[in-house]
C-alpha positions as CSV (number, residue, x, y, z in Angstrom):
1,X,87.2,48.7,124.8
2,X,83.8,50.5,124.7
3,X,81.9,48.4,126.8
4,X,84.4,48.6,129.8
5,X,84.3,53.0,129.3
6,X,80.8,52.6,128.6
7,X,80.0,50.4,132.1
8,X,82.9,53.2,134.1
9,X,85.6,50.6,134.4
10,X,88.7,52.3,134.7
11,X,92.2,50.9,134.8
12,X,92.4,51.4,138.8
13,X,88.6,50.9,140.6
14,X,88.0,51.3,144.2
15,X,86.7,47.9,145.5
16,X,84.2,48.5,148.4
17,X,80.8,50.8,147.8
18,X,78.2,51.6,150.2
19,X,75.8,52.8,146.8
20,X,76.9,55.8,145.7
21,X,80.1,56.5,148.1
22,X,82.9,54.4,147.5
23,X,85.0,54.4,150.6
24,X,89.1,54.0,150.9
25,X,91.1,51.3,152.0
26,X,94.5,50.9,152.7
27,X,93.6,47.0,151.2
28,X,95.9,45.4,148.7
29,X,95.3,45.8,144.7
30,X,94.2,42.7,142.8
31,X,94.3,42.4,139.1
32,X,91.7,41.6,137.0
33,X,93.5,39.2,133.9
34,X,90.7,38.4,131.4
35,X,91.0,34.4,130.0
36,X,90.0,35.4,126.2
37,X,93.3,36.9,125.5
38,X,95.2,37.2,128.5
39,X,95.6,40.8,129.0
40,X,95.3,43.0,132.3
41,X,91.5,44.6,132.1
42,X,91.8,46.3,135.4
43,X,93.0,46.9,138.8
44,X,90.9,46.6,142.3
45,X,91.3,47.7,145.5
46,X,89.7,45.1,148.1
47,X,88.6,46.1,151.9
48,X,90.6,46.4,155.0
49,X,89.2,45.2,157.9
50,X,88.1,48.8,158.5
51,X,86.8,49.3,155.5
52,X,84.1,46.2,156.4
53,X,83.4,48.0,160.0
54,X,82.5,51.1,157.8
55,X,79.5,49.0,155.7
56,X,78.7,47.3,158.2
57,X,77.4,50.1,160.5
58,X,76.0,51.9,157.0
59,X,74.3,48.7,156.1
60,X,72.8,48.0,160.0
61,X,71.5,52.2,159.7
62,X,70.1,51.8,156.1
63,X,68.1,48.4,157.2
64,X,66.5,50.3,159.9
65,X,64.9,53.0,157.3
66,X,65.2,50.5,154.4
67,X,62.1,48.4,156.4
68,X,59.8,50.8,156.7
69,X,59.1,51.6,153.2
70,X,56.8,49.0,151.7
71,X,57.1,46.4,150.3
72,X,55.9,47.2,147.2
73,X,57.3,50.7,146.1
74,X,60.6,48.4,147.5
75,X,59.3,46.2,144.3
76,X,59.7,49.7,142.4
77,X,62.5,50.7,143.0
78,X,63.5,46.7,142.0
79,X,61.7,47.1,138.4
80,X,63.9,50.2,137.7
81,X,67.1,48.2,138.6
82,X,65.6,46.0,135.9
83,X,64.9,48.6,133.2
84,X,68.5,49.8,134.6
85,X,70.0,45.7,133.4
86,X,67.9,45.7,130.2
87,X,69.9,49.6,128.9
88,X,73.1,47.6,129.9
89,X,72.6,44.4,128.7
90,X,74.7,44.8,125.9
91,X,77.9,46.1,127.6
92,X,77.5,43.8,130.9
93,X,76.8,41.0,129.3
94,X,80.3,41.3,127.0
95,X,82.0,42.0,129.9
96,X,80.8,39.5,131.1
97,X,81.9,37.1,128.0
98,X,85.4,39.3,128.4
99,X,86.1,38.6,132.2
100,X,84.9,35.2,133.0
101,X,85.3,33.2,129.6
102,X,81.3,32.4,128.8
103,X,80.4,32.6,125.6
104,X,78.7,36.2,124.2
105,X,75.4,34.1,124.0
106,X,75.7,33.1,127.9
107,X,76.6,36.4,129.1
108,X,74.2,38.2,127.4
109,X,72.0,35.3,128.6
110,X,73.1,36.2,132.5
111,X,72.3,39.4,132.1
112,X,68.6,38.5,130.9
113,X,68.4,36.6,134.3
114,X,69.0,38.8,136.2
115,X,66.1,41.5,134.3
116,X,63.9,38.0,134.5
117,X,64.3,37.6,138.7
118,X,63.9,41.6,138.8
119,X,60.2,40.9,136.9
120,X,60.0,37.7,139.5
121,X,60.6,40.2,142.3
122,X,58.4,43.1,141.3
123,X,55.6,40.5,141.6
124,X,56.7,39.3,144.6
125,X,57.0,42.6,146.5
126,X,52.9,42.4,146.0
127,X,52.5,38.2,147.3
128,X,54.6,37.9,150.7
129,X,51.7,36.4,152.0
130,X,51.4,34.9,155.3
131,X,48.6,31.6,156.0
132,X,45.6,32.8,159.0
133,X,44.3,29.7,160.8
134,X,41.6,29.4,163.6
135,X,42.4,28.7,167.1
136,X,40.5,26.3,169.2
137,X,40.2,28.8,171.5
138,X,37.4,31.1,171.2
139,X,37.3,34.6,170.3
140,X,40.2,34.2,169.2
141,X,42.1,34.6,165.8
142,X,45.7,33.1,164.6
143,X,47.7,34.2,161.4
144,X,51.0,34.5,160.6
145,X,53.0,37.5,158.7
146,X,57.0,37.1,157.5
147,X,59.3,39.6,158.9
148,X,62.8,40.5,157.4
149,X,66.2,39.4,158.4
150,X,67.8,42.3,158.0
151,X,71.9,42.0,156.9
152,X,72.3,39.5,154.2
153,X,75.0,38.2,152.9
154,X,76.1,36.9,148.8
155,X,79.3,35.5,148.0
156,X,79.0,34.6,144.5
157,X,81.3,32.7,142.7
158,X,83.5,33.6,139.2
159,X,81.5,31.6,136.7
160,X,78.3,33.0,137.1
161,X,79.5,36.7,138.4
162,X,76.0,38.8,138.6
163,X,73.2,36.8,138.1
164,X,73.5,34.1,141.9
165,X,74.0,38.1,143.1
166,X,71.0,39.4,141.2
167,X,68.7,35.7,142.2
168,X,70.0,36.9,146.1
169,X,69.5,40.7,146.0
170,X,66.0,41.1,144.3
171,X,64.0,38.7,146.9
172,X,66.5,40.1,149.6
173,X,65.7,44.1,148.7
174,X,61.7,43.2,148.2
175,X,61.2,41.6,151.9
176,X,62.5,44.4,153.4
177,X,66.3,43.6,153.6
178,X,70.1,45.2,152.6
179,X,72.5,43.5,151.2
180,X,76.3,43.6,151.5
181,X,78.0,41.5,148.0
182,X,81.0,40.2,148.4
183,X,81.9,38.7,144.1
184,X,84.5,36.4,142.6
185,X,88.2,38.0,142.9
186,X,88.2,36.1,139.9
187,X,85.7,38.7,138.5
188,X,85.8,42.3,140.5
189,X,85.1,44.3,137.4
190,X,82.3,43.0,137.0
191,X,81.0,44.0,140.4
192,X,82.5,46.9,140.1
193,X,79.9,47.2,137.2
194,X,76.9,45.9,138.6
195,X,77.3,48.3,141.4
196,X,77.7,51.3,139.4
197,X,73.9,50.3,137.7
198,X,72.1,50.0,140.4
199,X,73.2,52.9,142.4
200,X,72.1,55.2,139.7
201,X,68.8,53.6,140.3
202,X,68.8,54.2,143.9
203,X,69.8,57.3,144.1
204,X,67.3,59.1,141.3
205,X,64.7,57.2,144.6
206,X,66.7,58.4,147.5
207,X,67.3,54.9,148.6
208,X,69.1,55.1,151.6
209,X,73.1,54.4,151.1
210,X,73.7,51.0,152.6
211,X,70.8,49.3,151.3
212,X,73.1,47.8,148.4
213,X,76.9,47.5,149.6
214,X,79.5,45.9,147.3
215,X,82.8,44.4,149.7
216,X,85.7,42.9,147.2
217,X,88.0,40.8,148.7
218,X,89.4,36.8,149.0
219,X,88.9,34.5,151.6
220,X,89.5,36.4,154.6
221,X,86.2,38.8,153.6
222,X,84.5,35.9,153.1
223,X,85.6,34.9,156.7
224,X,84.2,38.2,158.4
225,X,81.0,37.7,156.8
226,X,80.5,34.2,157.9
227,X,81.7,35.0,161.7
228,X,79.6,38.1,161.9
229,X,76.7,38.2,164.5
230,X,75.9,41.2,162.9
231,X,74.5,38.9,159.1
232,X,71.4,36.7,160.2
233,X,71.8,35.2,157.1
234,X,75.0,34.7,154.6
235,X,74.2,32.4,151.0
236,X,77.0,31.6,149.4
237,X,77.4,30.0,145.7
238,X,80.8,27.8,145.3
239,X,82.9,24.5,146.2
240,X,81.6,22.4,148.5
241,X,84.3,22.7,150.1
242,X,83.9,26.5,150.8
243,X,80.8,25.0,151.8
244,X,81.4,23.3,154.8
245,X,84.1,25.9,156.5
246,X,81.5,28.6,155.5
247,X,78.3,26.3,156.9
248,X,80.3,25.7,160.1
249,X,81.2,29.1,161.0
250,X,77.7,30.1,160.6
251,X,75.9,27.4,162.6
252,X,78.8,28.3,165.7
253,X,76.6,31.5,166.0
254,X,73.1,29.9,165.1
255,X,73.6,32.0,162.3
256,X,71.8,31.4,159.1
257,X,72.8,30.4,155.3
258,X,71.8,29.8,151.7
259,X,74.1,26.9,150.2
260,X,74.7,26.0,146.3
261,X,77.6,24.1,146.2
262,X,79.3,21.0,143.8
263,X,77.7,19.2,141.7
264,X,78.2,16.4,139.8
265,X,75.2,16.1,137.4
266,X,74.2,13.4,135.0
267,X,71.5,12.8,132.2
268,X,70.0,8.7,131.7
269,X,69.5,8.3,127.4
270,X,66.9,5.5,128.2
271,X,66.2,3.8,124.9
272,X,63.1,5.1,124.2
273,X,64.7,8.6,123.9
274,X,64.7,10.8,120.8
275,X,68.6,10.2,120.4
276,X,68.9,13.8,118.1
277,X,66.9,15.6,120.5
278,X,68.8,14.1,123.4
279,X,72.2,15.3,121.6
280,X,71.2,18.6,122.3
281,X,70.5,18.5,125.5
282,X,73.7,16.6,126.4
283,X,76.3,18.4,124.3
284,X,75.6,22.1,125.8
285,X,75.1,20.7,129.4
286,X,78.7,19.5,129.1
287,X,80.6,22.1,127.2
288,X,78.4,25.9,127.9
289,X,80.7,28.0,129.5
290,X,83.3,25.0,129.3
291,X,82.2,22.8,131.6
292,X,82.2,25.5,134.2
293,X,78.9,25.6,135.7
294,X,77.7,23.9,138.7
295,X,74.7,22.5,136.5
296,X,77.1,21.1,134.2
297,X,76.9,17.8,132.8
298,X,79.7,15.2,133.9
299,X,78.2,12.5,133.1
300,X,76.3,10.4,130.8
301,X,74.0,7.4,131.8
302,X,73.4,5.6,128.5
303,X,71.3,2.4,127.6
304,X,73.1,-0.8,126.4
305,X,71.2,-0.8,123.4
306,X,71.7,2.7,121.8
307,X,75.1,2.8,123.9
308,X,77.5,2.5,120.4
309,X,74.5,4.7,118.3
310,X,75.1,7.9,120.9
311,X,78.3,7.5,121.2
312,X,79.5,7.6,118.1
313,X,76.7,10.9,117.7
314,X,78.6,12.1,120.5
315,X,82.2,12.1,119.5
316,X,80.9,13.4,115.9
317,X,79.3,16.5,117.5
318,X,82.7,17.1,119.7
319,X,84.3,17.0,116.0
320,X,82.6,20.0,114.8
321,X,83.0,22.6,118.5
322,X,84.9,25.2,117.4
323,X,86.7,26.5,120.2
324,X,87.9,30.0,120.7
325,X,87.4,33.6,121.6
326,X,83.9,33.9,123.5
327,X,83.3,37.6,121.9
328,X,82.8,35.8,118.5
329,X,79.4,34.4,118.3
330,X,80.5,31.2,116.2
331,X,82.4,29.3,119.2
332,X,81.0,27.5,120.9
333,X,83.5,26.7,123.6
334,X,85.6,29.2,125.8
335,X,88.2,29.5,128.1
336,X,88.7,28.0,131.7
337,X,89.3,30.7,133.6
338,X,92.6,31.1,134.9
339,X,95.8,28.2,134.8
340,X,94.8,26.9,137.8
341,X,92.1,26.1,136.3
342,X,93.7,24.7,133.2
343,X,95.9,22.4,135.9
344,X,93.1,20.7,137.5
345,X,92.0,19.9,134.3
346,X,94.5,18.5,133.1
347,X,94.9,17.0,136.6
348,X,91.8,15.0,136.2
349,X,92.7,13.8,132.7
350,X,95.3,11.8,133.9
351,X,93.6,10.4,137.0
352,X,91.2,9.3,134.8
353,X,93.4,7.3,132.7
354,X,95.5,5.9,136.2
355,X,92.2,5.5,137.0
356,X,91.4,2.7,134.5
357,X,89.1,5.3,132.3
358,X,89.1,5.5,128.5
359,X,89.0,8.7,126.7
360,X,87.3,8.5,123.4
361,X,87.5,12.2,122.7
362,X,91.2,12.9,123.3
363,X,91.3,16.4,126.0
364,X,94.6,18.5,126.3
365,X,95.9,22.3,125.6
366,X,94.4,24.4,122.3
367,X,97.3,26.4,121.7
368,X,98.3,28.4,118.3
369,X,97.2,31.8,117.4
370,X,94.3,33.1,119.2
371,X,95.2,31.2,122.3
372,X,97.8,32.9,123.9
373,X,96.3,32.6,127.3
374,X,96.6,29.7,127.6
375,X,93.4,28.5,129.4
376,X,91.4,26.5,126.7
377,X,91.2,23.4,126.5
378,X,89.5,20.4,124.1
379,X,86.4,19.3,125.4
380,X,86.9,15.6,126.0
381,X,85.0,12.0,126.6
382,X,86.1,8.9,128.5
383,X,84.5,5.9,129.1
384,X,84.1,5.2,132.6
385,X,82.8,3.7,135.7
386,X,81.2,5.7,138.7
387,X,82.8,4.2,141.0
388,X,86.2,6.0,140.3
389,X,87.2,8.4,142.5
390,X,88.0,10.4,140.3
391,X,84.0,10.8,138.6
392,X,82.6,10.9,142.3
393,X,84.5,14.3,141.9
394,X,83.4,17.0,140.5
395,X,85.7,18.6,137.7
396,X,85.0,22.3,136.6
397,X,86.4,21.9,133.3
398,X,84.7,19.9,130.5
399,X,85.1,16.2,131.0
400,X,82.4,14.4,130.1
401,X,81.8,10.4,131.6
402,X,79.6,7.5,129.9
403,X,78.8,4.6,131.3
404,X,76.2,1.5,130.2
405,X,72.8,0.4,132.3
406,X,70.5,-2.2,131.4
407,X,67.7,-1.0,134.4
408,X,65.6,2.1,135.0
409,X,66.7,0.8,138.5
410,X,70.3,0.6,137.8
411,X,70.6,3.8,135.9
412,X,68.8,6.0,139.1
413,X,71.4,3.9,141.4
414,X,74.0,5.0,139.1
415,X,72.8,8.9,138.8
416,X,71.7,9.2,142.6
417,X,75.5,7.0,143.3
418,X,77.3,10.2,144.0
419,X,78.0,12.6,147.5
420,X,76.2,15.8,144.8
421,X,72.7,16.2,144.1
422,X,72.0,19.8,142.1
423,X,71.3,18.5,138.7
424,X,69.2,15.6,136.9
425,X,67.6,14.6,133.6
426,X,66.5,11.8,131.8
427,X,65.9,11.8,127.7
428,X,62.7,9.8,127.3
429,X,59.2,9.2,125.4
430,X,58.2,6.2,127.6
431,X,55.3,7.7,130.5
432,X,56.4,5.3,132.3
433,X,60.0,5.7,132.8
434,X,59.9,9.7,132.9
435,X,57.0,9.1,136.0
436,X,59.8,6.8,138.3
437,X,62.2,9.1,137.6
438,X,60.4,11.8,138.9
439,X,58.8,9.8,141.7
440,X,60.4,9.1,145.2
441,X,62.0,6.4,144.2
442,X,63.8,8.7,141.3
443,X,66.1,11.3,141.5
444,X,67.5,12.6,144.4
445,X,68.4,15.5,143.0
446,X,67.1,19.5,143.8
447,X,66.6,19.4,139.8
448,X,65.1,16.6,138.0
449,X,64.3,17.1,133.9
450,X,63.0,14.9,131.5
451,X,63.7,16.1,128.1
452,X,65.5,18.6,128.7
453,X,69.6,18.6,129.6
454,X,71.4,18.9,133.1
455,X,71.9,23.4,132.6
456,X,69.4,26.6,131.5
457,X,67.0,26.5,134.7
458,X,65.0,29.5,134.6
459,X,64.3,31.9,137.4
460,X,60.5,30.7,138.3
461,X,61.2,27.3,140.1
462,X,63.4,27.6,143.6
463,X,67.4,26.9,142.1
464,X,69.6,23.9,144.1
465,X,70.2,20.5,145.2
466,X,70.6,18.0,148.3
467,X,73.5,16.2,149.8
468,X,76.8,18.0,148.8
469,X,75.8,20.4,146.9
470,X,74.0,22.3,150.7
471,X,70.4,21.8,150.0
472,X,69.6,25.8,149.7
473,X,66.9,28.1,147.6
474,X,67.1,30.5,145.3
475,X,65.6,32.4,143.2
476,X,61.5,31.5,142.0
477,X,58.8,29.2,143.8
478,X,59.2,29.9,147.5
479,X,62.6,30.6,148.1
480,X,62.0,33.9,149.3
481,X,61.0,33.0,152.8
482,X,64.4,31.8,153.2
483,X,65.5,35.5,153.4
484,X,62.5,36.6,155.8
485,X,61.7,35.7,159.7
486,X,57.9,34.0,160.0
487,X,55.6,35.4,163.1
488,X,52.9,33.7,164.6
489,X,50.8,36.0,166.1
490,X,47.3,35.4,167.9
491,X,44.5,38.3,168.8
492,X,42.1,37.9,171.8
493,X,39.2,40.0,171.7
494,X,37.0,38.6,173.6
495,X,36.8,39.9,177.5
496,X,38.6,35.9,178.8
497,X,41.8,34.7,178.5
498,X,41.3,30.8,178.4
499,X,44.5,28.4,178.0
500,X,45.2,26.4,175.2
501,X,45.0,22.3,175.8
502,X,42.3,23.1,178.5
503,X,44.3,24.6,180.8
504,X,42.8,26.7,183.5
505,X,45.3,28.5,186.3
506,X,42.9,30.2,188.7
507,X,44.4,32.2,191.6
């Protein structure tokens, strides 16, 4: 395919790079198969322990130099990375769609998100502000400043194979850090493509080799990063199970982690909602990326007075969904990532039925011409109880649960009554309901929206959630502070040395 050639993807690709240089490894190869048609796209050689040791050494060496570059100059490099991504938006968006399975529009959107965070980071490079404070001691000045941490490890998931890397890398670089990226082993070629795009920019600007490192591999590479005391910060996106293991390892060495884990997101449909507008938000939230977003809408909590009306609208809309090749822009729903995801989806449907769920839109595998990969499934809807074990669990597939409520307090309790706390929304034109949902007595999630769905966060706001979602924050607002260390400074410009708190120490 032409977009693979444009991005320099071949049938066999080295998987470890310090920037412009690719490191030989004795590790085995992993094959990448597209869930779109089941065809092999290419193979990538994963890292062995020797190659890992080489990239860590190179990262340390690069950091010693990169941190000396003025932050605005680092920002200029990131600006050029954004321009390079603009130039490659079409082929990279197609690769994201083809290797991961999301719709082409979402593939393009993911690359646009990378471009947007680069733009944000450029401005940030001139705004790494610290505070100044008044000292209680005469002729003293107090202030704080922010310094880079060093090496930032980035572990990304298959569902956003490039955007989450960009969130972390763009901020890390302007903050003066170097990065080591382990992409998902399910989407390794996206990592190769991005590495080559960035390497061209870095080479043109004489950026030290090792500022942007790619290291392919499976669980063992994630464990190396988590346990390595030379890496002060590890940012990881994935399942709650993975996050718990990683955070335990990083905390044991008193390192820092940014965790973006599972979501079990709900939209409350009020009796005061604009139901037609709500339908659009619910539909994309539930079936976008075939339900494989951490912000996917998994529960609809609908007021009993509009329940039957909205259910009817939803069932009709599901009947109009087009499932198929995501590279065809007319299709709404692409495939799940692989056969394991399909098995998980089918198991969840069976468990829902066993636990009392009533399916009003049946699920199942889509068969026939054009669906030979076996990864295409039907988005489905079940009426369910919030306390059901399967509802409490995040199923990474297009399985939507419906439930009724009477009072807003009851709806908020249902919304909050799951272990995860990522994204949430309410559809209402009632100001009092909206403000209650956003108040201290409202949603307990890291993201709370009014009259938009749970998916589609902009890079300007900090992204992340609470509870089993991990508590991390990435992307906008002041998320940059997680990538730096704070230092408080006090300068005495007098000819005396008074002590704080009025302590005297005469000798």
